[in-house]
A tleap script that builds the chain and sets N, CA, C and O, in Angstrom:
source leaprc.protein.ff14SB
mol = sequence {
  NMET PRO ILE ASP ASP PRO ASP PRO THR TYR
  ARG GLU ALA SER PRO ILE ASP ALA ARG GLY
  ARG VAL PRO VAL ALA GLY ALA ASP GLY TRP
  ARG TYR GLU PRO PHE GLU HIE ASP GLU ALA
  HIE ASN LEU HIE ARG ILE THR LEU VAL ARG
  GLU GLU ASP GLY GLU GLU VAL VAL PHE THR
  MET PRO ASP PHE VAL GLU GLN GLY ASP GLU
  LEU GLY GLU ILE ALA LEU LEU VAL ILE ARG
  ALA ARG GLU ARG TRP ARG GLU LEU LYS GLY
  VAL GLY CGLY
}
set mol.1.N position { -18.350 21.947 0.998 }
set mol.1.CA position { -18.006 21.764 2.388 }
set mol.1.C position { -16.481 21.592 2.490 }
set mol.1.O position { -15.919 20.775 1.760 }
set mol.2.N position { -15.806 22.325 3.362 }
set mol.2.CA position { -14.353 22.206 3.470 }
set mol.2.C position { -13.928 20.837 3.999 }
set mol.2.O position { -14.684 20.179 4.715 }
set mol.3.N position { -12.718 20.413 3.645 }
set mol.3.CA position { -12.202 19.114 4.056 }
set mol.3.C position { -12.096 19.010 5.574 }
set mol.3.O position { -12.312 17.935 6.134 }
set mol.4.N position { -11.765 20.118 6.250 }
set mol.4.CA position { -11.604 20.068 7.704 }
set mol.4.C position { -12.931 20.185 8.456 }
set mol.4.O position { -12.940 20.318 9.679 }
set mol.5.N position { -14.035 20.137 7.739 }
set mol.5.CA position { -15.359 20.194 8.362 }
set mol.5.C position { -15.542 18.971 9.260 }
set mol.5.O position { -15.171 17.866 8.864 }
set mol.6.N position { -16.102 19.141 10.453 }
set mol.6.CA position { -16.289 18.013 11.362 }
set mol.6.C position { -17.316 16.989 10.873 }
set mol.6.O position { -17.457 15.928 11.481 }
set mol.7.N position { -18.031 17.284 9.795 }
set mol.7.CA position { -18.997 16.341 9.242 }
set mol.7.C position { -18.250 15.078 8.797 }
set mol.7.O position { -17.335 15.167 7.978 }
set mol.8.N position { -18.621 13.910 9.320 }
set mol.8.CA position { -17.880 12.679 9.026 }
set mol.8.C position { -18.144 12.101 7.634 }
set mol.8.O position { -17.564 11.072 7.288 }
set mol.9.N position { -18.988 12.721 6.843 }
set mol.9.CA position { -19.329 12.184 5.534 }
set mol.9.C position { -18.101 11.927 4.686 }
set mol.9.O position { -18.009 10.888 4.031 }
set mol.10.N position { -17.156 12.855 4.686 }
set mol.10.CA position { -15.948 12.675 3.882 }
set mol.10.C position { -15.162 11.457 4.354 }
set mol.10.O position { -14.691 10.669 3.533 }
set mol.11.N position { -15.016 11.296 5.658 }
set mol.11.CA position { -14.273 10.149 6.188 }
set mol.11.C position { -14.972 8.844 5.836 }
set mol.11.O position { -14.313 7.861 5.498 }
set mol.12.N position { -16.276 8.824 5.910 }
set mol.12.CA position { -17.021 7.598 5.627 }
set mol.12.C position { -16.943 7.218 4.152 }
set mol.12.O position { -16.954 6.032 3.822 }
set mol.13.N position { -16.866 8.185 3.280 }
set mol.13.CA position { -16.806 7.911 1.846 }
set mol.13.C position { -15.384 7.652 1.365 }
set mol.13.O position { -15.188 7.121 0.272 }
set mol.14.N position { -14.409 8.015 2.157 }
set mol.14.CA position { -13.012 7.878 1.761 }
set mol.14.C position { -12.514 6.452 1.949 }
set mol.14.O position { -12.896 5.782 2.909 }
set mol.15.N position { -11.656 5.979 1.031 }
set mol.15.CA position { -11.056 4.658 1.230 }
set mol.15.C position { -9.941 4.680 2.278 }
set mol.15.O position { -9.444 3.627 2.678 }
set mol.16.N position { -9.549 5.868 2.720 }
set mol.16.CA position { -8.469 6.010 3.699 }
set mol.16.C position { -9.015 5.742 5.094 }
set mol.16.O position { -9.998 6.355 5.508 }
set mol.17.N position { -8.371 4.816 5.825 }
set mol.17.CA position { -8.844 4.520 7.174 }
set mol.17.C position { -8.265 5.507 8.184 }
set mol.17.O position { -7.539 6.428 7.810 }
set mol.18.N position { -8.582 5.318 9.446 }
set mol.18.CA position { -8.170 6.248 10.499 }
set mol.18.C position { -6.654 6.313 10.666 }
set mol.18.O position { -6.136 7.297 11.193 }
set mol.19.N position { -5.935 5.278 10.226 }
set mol.19.CA position { -4.472 5.264 10.326 }
set mol.19.C position { -3.800 5.737 9.038 }
set mol.19.O position { -2.578 5.655 8.910 }
set mol.20.N position { -4.594 6.232 8.081 }
set mol.20.CA position { -4.039 6.748 6.836 }
set mol.20.C position { -3.728 5.675 5.819 }
set mol.20.O position { -3.004 5.932 4.857 }
set mol.21.N position { -4.259 4.476 6.008 }
set mol.21.CA position { -4.006 3.369 5.090 }
set mol.21.C position { -5.097 3.302 4.030 }
set mol.21.O position { -6.240 3.695 4.261 }
set mol.22.N position { -4.711 2.788 2.848 }
set mol.22.CA position { -5.632 2.702 1.714 }
set mol.22.C position { -5.592 1.269 1.175 }
set mol.22.O position { -4.511 0.689 1.066 }
set mol.23.N position { -6.748 0.686 0.835 }
set mol.23.CA position { -6.743 -0.667 0.259 }
set mol.23.C position { -5.976 -0.721 -1.065 }
set mol.23.O position { -5.986 0.234 -1.842 }
set mol.24.N position { -5.319 -1.842 -1.302 }
set mol.24.CA position { -4.657 -2.080 -2.589 }
set mol.24.C position { -5.710 -2.713 -3.494 }
set mol.24.O position { -6.165 -3.827 -3.232 }
set mol.25.N position { -6.096 -2.013 -4.550 }
set mol.25.CA position { -7.107 -2.521 -5.477 }
set mol.25.C position { -6.621 -3.822 -6.109 }
set mol.25.O position { -5.510 -3.896 -6.633 }
set mol.26.N position { -7.472 -4.847 -6.049 }
set mol.26.CA position { -7.138 -6.126 -6.651 }
set mol.26.C position { -6.391 -7.081 -5.739 }
set mol.26.O position { -6.056 -8.192 -6.151 }
set mol.27.N position { -6.124 -6.670 -4.507 }
set mol.27.CA position { -5.407 -7.523 -3.551 }
set mol.27.C position { -6.164 -7.488 -2.224 }
set mol.27.O position { -5.844 -6.701 -1.332 }
set mol.28.N position { -7.161 -8.343 -2.111 }
set mol.28.CA position { -7.994 -8.356 -0.908 }
set mol.28.C position { -7.159 -8.486 0.353 }
set mol.28.O position { -6.277 -9.339 0.454 }
set mol.29.N position { -7.459 -7.618 1.315 }
set mol.29.CA position { -6.806 -7.680 2.612 }
set mol.29.C position { -5.480 -6.957 2.700 }
set mol.29.O position { -4.891 -6.906 3.779 }
set mol.30.N position { -4.992 -6.403 1.618 }
set mol.30.CA position { -3.726 -5.652 1.636 }
set mol.30.C position { -4.023 -4.167 1.609 }
set mol.30.O position { -4.959 -3.719 0.947 }
set mol.31.N position { -3.212 -3.402 2.340 }
set mol.31.CA position { -3.359 -1.941 2.385 }
set mol.31.C position { -2.001 -1.265 2.233 }
set mol.31.O position { -0.970 -1.781 2.666 }
set mol.32.N position { -2.036 -0.097 1.605 }
set mol.32.CA position { -0.858 0.770 1.576 }
set mol.32.C position { -0.788 1.494 2.918 }
set mol.32.O position { -1.794 2.022 3.390 }
set mol.33.N position { 0.370 1.521 3.521 }
set mol.33.CA position { 0.625 2.419 4.645 }
set mol.33.C position { 0.907 3.794 4.031 }
set mol.33.O position { 1.185 3.871 2.835 }
set mol.34.N position { 0.845 4.874 4.803 }
set mol.34.CA position { 1.219 6.177 4.242 }
set mol.34.C position { 2.649 6.113 3.675 }
set mol.34.O position { 3.554 5.567 4.306 }
set mol.35.N position { 2.829 6.669 2.501 }
set mol.35.CA position { 4.139 6.645 1.847 }
set mol.35.C position { 5.125 7.524 2.598 }
set mol.35.O position { 4.750 8.521 3.216 }
set mol.36.N position { 6.383 7.137 2.534 }
set mol.36.CA position { 7.467 7.955 3.062 }
set mol.36.C position { 8.268 8.440 1.865 }
set mol.36.O position { 8.366 7.745 0.853 }
set mol.37.N position { 8.844 9.639 1.980 }
set mol.37.CA position { 9.610 10.186 0.865 }
set mol.37.C position { 11.056 10.397 1.265 }
set mol.37.O position { 11.349 10.964 2.318 }
set mol.38.N position { 11.951 9.938 0.418 }
set mol.38.CA position { 13.386 10.117 0.611 }
set mol.38.C position { 13.829 11.232 -0.334 }
set mol.38.O position { 14.108 10.988 -1.508 }
set mol.39.N position { 13.889 12.443 0.183 }
set mol.39.CA position { 14.254 13.614 -0.623 }
set mol.39.C position { 15.652 13.485 -1.215 }
set mol.39.O position { 15.880 13.857 -2.366 }
set mol.40.N position { 16.582 12.960 -0.433 }
set mol.40.CA position { 17.980 12.873 -0.868 }
set mol.40.C position { 18.142 12.000 -2.104 }
set mol.40.O position { 19.016 12.253 -2.934 }
set mol.41.N position { 17.304 10.972 -2.231 }
set mol.41.CA position { 17.441 10.036 -3.351 }
set mol.41.C position { 16.252 10.072 -4.308 }
set mol.41.O position { 16.194 9.290 -5.258 }
set mol.42.N position { 15.313 10.971 -4.063 }
set mol.42.CA position { 14.116 11.103 -4.910 }
set mol.42.C position { 13.354 9.784 -5.040 }
set mol.42.O position { 13.042 9.334 -6.143 }
set mol.43.N position { 13.064 9.179 -3.891 }
set mol.43.CA position { 12.364 7.895 -3.855 }
set mol.43.C position { 11.149 7.957 -2.935 }
set mol.43.O position { 11.105 8.728 -1.976 }
set mol.44.N position { 10.173 7.125 -3.256 }
set mol.44.CA position { 9.044 6.878 -2.362 }
set mol.44.C position { 9.284 5.516 -1.733 }
set mol.44.O position { 9.582 4.551 -2.436 }
set mol.45.N position { 9.157 5.430 -0.418 }
set mol.45.CA position { 9.232 4.142 0.283 }
set mol.45.C position { 7.787 3.712 0.502 }
set mol.45.O position { 7.010 4.412 1.151 }
set mol.46.N position { 7.441 2.560 -0.045 }
set mol.46.CA position { 6.060 2.092 -0.011 }
set mol.46.C position { 5.985 0.834 0.842 }
set mol.46.O position { 6.721 -0.128 0.624 }
set mol.47.N position { 5.086 0.858 1.813 }
set mol.47.CA position { 4.874 -0.295 2.688 }
set mol.47.C position { 3.463 -0.806 2.464 }
set mol.47.O position { 2.498 -0.043 2.512 }
set mol.48.N position { 3.352 -2.108 2.217 }
set mol.48.CA position { 2.068 -2.779 2.069 }
set mol.48.C position { 1.900 -3.716 3.257 }
set mol.48.O position { 2.852 -4.386 3.656 }
set mol.49.N position { 0.701 -3.768 3.825 }
set mol.49.CA position { 0.442 -4.613 4.993 }
set mol.49.C position { -0.780 -5.474 4.718 }
set mol.49.O position { -1.815 -4.989 4.263 }
set mol.50.N position { -0.637 -6.772 5.005 }
set mol.50.CA position { -1.776 -7.681 4.906 }
set mol.50.C position { -2.492 -7.652 6.253 }
set mol.50.O position { -1.885 -7.925 7.289 }
set mol.51.N position { -3.768 -7.325 6.237 }
set mol.51.CA position { -4.533 -7.121 7.470 }
set mol.51.C position { -4.650 -8.371 8.330 }
set mol.51.O position { -4.601 -8.273 9.556 }
set mol.52.N position { -4.804 -9.540 7.723 }
set mol.52.CA position { -5.089 -10.752 8.506 }
set mol.52.C position { -3.965 -11.140 9.452 }
set mol.52.O position { -4.224 -11.689 10.523 }
set mol.53.N position { -2.709 -10.861 9.070 }
set mol.53.CA position { -1.596 -11.298 9.910 }
set mol.53.C position { -0.496 -10.252 10.097 }
set mol.53.O position { 0.511 -10.521 10.753 }
set mol.54.N position { -0.686 -9.065 9.524 }
set mol.54.CA position { 0.305 -8.005 9.687 }
set mol.54.C position { 1.541 -8.153 8.821 }
set mol.54.O position { 2.504 -7.406 8.992 }
set mol.55.N position { 1.533 -9.109 7.889 }
set mol.55.CA position { 2.662 -9.293 6.968 }
set mol.55.C position { 2.947 -7.966 6.265 }
set mol.55.O position { 2.029 -7.316 5.764 }
set mol.56.N position { 4.211 -7.568 6.229 }
set mol.56.CA position { 4.607 -6.320 5.573 }
set mol.56.C position { 5.531 -6.590 4.405 }
set mol.56.O position { 6.378 -7.482 4.452 }
set mol.57.N position { 5.356 -5.809 3.363 }
set mol.57.CA position { 6.240 -5.810 2.210 }
set mol.57.C position { 6.631 -4.356 1.974 }
set mol.57.O position { 5.770 -3.478 1.919 }
set mol.58.N position { 7.920 -4.106 1.835 }
set mol.58.CA position { 8.410 -2.744 1.637 }
set mol.58.C position { 9.230 -2.700 0.355 }
set mol.58.O position { 10.057 -3.576 0.102 }
set mol.59.N position { 8.988 -1.666 -0.454 }
set mol.59.CA position { 9.798 -1.454 -1.649 }
set mol.59.C position { 9.893 0.041 -1.917 }
set mol.59.O position { 9.117 0.831 -1.380 }
set mol.60.N position { 10.846 0.413 -2.746 }
set mol.60.CA position { 11.001 1.821 -3.098 }
set mol.60.C position { 10.762 1.999 -4.585 }
set mol.60.O position { 10.999 1.098 -5.390 }
set mol.61.N position { 10.290 3.179 -4.922 }
set mol.61.CA position { 10.036 3.551 -6.311 }
set mol.61.C position { 10.578 4.952 -6.547 }
set mol.61.O position { 10.524 5.796 -5.653 }
set mol.62.N position { 11.099 5.206 -7.742 }
set mol.62.CA position { 11.542 6.571 -8.036 }
set mol.62.C position { 10.354 7.528 -8.056 }
set mol.62.O position { 9.220 7.128 -8.318 }
set mol.63.N position { 10.633 8.787 -7.777 }
set mol.63.CA position { 9.577 9.805 -7.732 }
set mol.63.C position { 8.732 9.872 -8.993 }
set mol.63.O position { 7.543 10.182 -8.927 }
set mol.64.N position { 9.331 9.587 -10.132 }
set mol.64.CA position { 8.576 9.756 -11.380 }
set mol.64.C position { 7.487 8.693 -11.551 }
set mol.64.O position { 6.618 8.845 -12.410 }
set mol.65.N position { 7.514 7.633 -10.761 }
set mol.65.CA position { 6.420 6.667 -10.757 }
set mol.65.C position { 5.440 7.156 -9.703 }
set mol.65.O position { 5.583 6.859 -8.517 }
set mol.66.N position { 4.448 7.906 -10.148 }
set mol.66.CA position { 3.545 8.539 -9.192 }
set mol.66.C position { 2.069 8.370 -9.524 }
set mol.66.O position { 1.216 8.724 -8.711 }
set mol.67.N position { 1.752 7.842 -10.689 }
set mol.67.CA position { 0.353 7.649 -11.057 }
set mol.67.C position { -0.219 6.467 -10.283 }
set mol.67.O position { 0.434 5.432 -10.151 }
set mol.68.N position { -1.425 6.620 -9.779 }
set mol.68.CA position { -2.045 5.572 -8.983 }
set mol.68.C position { -2.138 4.239 -9.682 }
set mol.68.O position { -1.901 3.199 -9.067 }
set mol.69.N position { -2.482 4.248 -10.973 }
set mol.69.CA position { -2.611 2.973 -11.686 }
set mol.69.C position { -1.252 2.294 -11.850 }
set mol.69.O position { -1.169 1.067 -11.792 }
set mol.70.N position { -0.194 3.067 -12.053 }
set mol.70.CA position { 1.151 2.499 -12.169 }
set mol.70.C position { 1.587 1.891 -10.839 }
set mol.70.O position { 2.082 0.765 -10.797 }
set mol.71.N position { 1.400 2.645 -9.748 }
set mol.71.CA position { 1.757 2.139 -8.423 }
set mol.71.C position { 0.941 0.900 -8.080 }
set mol.71.O position { 1.458 -0.039 -7.475 }
set mol.72.N position { -0.329 0.896 -8.463 }
set mol.72.CA position { -1.189 -0.252 -8.193 }
set mol.72.C position { -0.715 -1.508 -8.899 }
set mol.72.O position { -0.702 -2.587 -8.307 }
set mol.73.N position { -0.324 -1.378 -10.162 }
set mol.73.CA position { 0.182 -2.535 -10.912 }
set mol.73.C position { 1.451 -3.081 -10.265 }
set mol.73.O position { 1.616 -4.294 -10.128 }
set mol.74.N position { 2.335 -2.187 -9.874 }
set mol.74.CA position { 3.598 -2.603 -9.253 }
set mol.74.C position { 3.324 -3.253 -7.895 }
set mol.74.O position { 3.934 -4.268 -7.559 }
set mol.75.N position { 2.413 -2.672 -7.120 }
set mol.75.CA position { 2.069 -3.243 -5.814 }
set mol.75.C position { 1.525 -4.658 -5.981 }
set mol.75.O position { 1.879 -5.549 -5.209 }
set mol.76.N position { 0.672 -4.876 -6.974 }
set mol.76.CA position { 0.132 -6.221 -7.211 }
set mol.76.C position { 1.231 -7.209 -7.576 }
set mol.76.O position { 1.213 -8.352 -7.117 }
set mol.77.N position { 2.179 -6.785 -8.389 }
set mol.77.CA position { 3.304 -7.659 -8.740 }
set mol.77.C position { 4.124 -8.023 -7.509 }
set mol.77.O position { 4.515 -9.178 -7.339 }
set mol.78.N position { 4.383 -7.053 -6.661 }
set mol.78.CA position { 5.166 -7.292 -5.450 }
set mol.78.C position { 4.404 -8.241 -4.514 }
set mol.78.O position { 4.998 -9.160 -3.951 }
set mol.79.N position { 3.111 -8.025 -4.347 }
set mol.79.CA position { 2.298 -8.891 -3.484 }
set mol.79.C position { 2.290 -10.319 -4.016 }
set mol.79.O position { 2.481 -11.267 -3.255 }
set mol.80.N position { 2.070 -10.477 -5.321 }
set mol.80.CA position { 2.061 -11.826 -5.911 }
set mol.80.C position { 3.396 -12.523 -5.721 }
set mol.80.O position { 3.439 -13.707 -5.386 }
set mol.81.N position { 4.481 -11.798 -5.933 }
set mol.81.CA position { 5.813 -12.387 -5.753 }
set mol.81.C position { 6.024 -12.804 -4.305 }
set mol.81.O position { 6.578 -13.873 -4.048 }
set mol.82.N position { 5.594 -11.986 -3.360 }
set mol.82.CA position { 5.745 -12.302 -1.946 }
set mol.82.C position { 4.926 -13.538 -1.571 }
set mol.82.O position { 5.413 -14.420 -0.863 }
set mol.83.N position { 3.701 -13.595 -2.043 }
set mol.83.CA position { 2.858 -14.749 -1.734 }
set mol.83.C position { 3.414 -16.021 -2.360 }
set mol.83.O position { 3.391 -17.076 -1.727 }
set mol.84.N position { 3.907 -15.943 -3.580 }
set mol.84.CA position { 4.516 -17.098 -4.235 }
set mol.84.C position { 5.757 -17.543 -3.471 }
set mol.84.O position { 5.968 -18.741 -3.280 }
set mol.85.N position { 6.580 -16.591 -3.030 }
set mol.85.CA position { 7.779 -16.901 -2.281 }
set mol.85.C position { 7.433 -17.617 -0.974 }
set mol.85.O position { 8.086 -18.590 -0.597 }
set mol.86.N position { 6.397 -17.123 -0.289 }
set mol.86.CA position { 5.976 -17.762 0.976 }
set mol.86.C position { 5.496 -19.182 0.730 }
set mol.86.O position { 5.804 -20.082 1.511 }
set mol.87.N position { 4.741 -19.395 -0.349 }
set mol.87.CA position { 4.259 -20.732 -0.673 }
set mol.87.C position { 5.432 -21.672 -0.956 }
set mol.87.O position { 5.451 -22.801 -0.464 }
set mol.88.N position { 6.397 -21.223 -1.733 }
set mol.88.CA position { 7.563 -22.046 -2.049 }
set mol.88.C position { 8.398 -22.314 -0.809 }
set mol.88.O position { 8.889 -23.425 -0.612 }
set mol.89.N position { 8.558 -21.307 0.016 }
set mol.89.CA position { 9.324 -21.455 1.256 }
set mol.89.C position { 8.647 -22.476 2.169 }
set mol.89.O position { 9.323 -23.274 2.819 }
set mol.90.N position { 7.321 -22.451 2.219 }
set mol.90.CA position { 6.577 -23.389 3.046 }
set mol.90.C position { 6.718 -24.822 2.571 }
set mol.90.O position { 6.734 -25.752 3.378 }
set mol.91.N position { 6.822 -25.003 1.255 }
set mol.91.CA position { 6.952 -26.342 0.694 }
set mol.91.C position { 8.341 -26.908 0.984 }
set mol.91.O position { 8.480 -28.086 1.315 }
set mol.92.N position { 9.363 -26.067 0.859 }
set mol.92.CA position { 10.733 -26.541 1.005 }
set mol.92.C position { 11.296 -26.457 2.401 }
set mol.92.O position { 12.396 -26.956 2.639 }
set mol.93.N position { 10.612 -25.865 3.308 }
set mol.93.CA position { 11.201 -25.798 4.636 }
set mol.93.C position { 10.682 -24.665 5.378 }
set mol.93.O position { 11.069 -24.449 6.527 }
savepdb mol mol.pdb
quit
């Protein structure tokens, strides 16, 4: 069945939501926004959004980091660092 088929089965089975976002494996409630590409600098701009409050984290990666498992590991590190920073910020002020 072609991808553009009106049958919703593909959409229902896909992890991609209607806005083009994908869950971050291992980080409940966080999603990747669609990636942006900076051709001039050979970078991917990656935005992660926490669903419960809309918190956004943005970082860039060179084009050669393109494997899903590599991006996933980096996304988890960035999310953990952000959450730790928020916790520390909350304690100190």
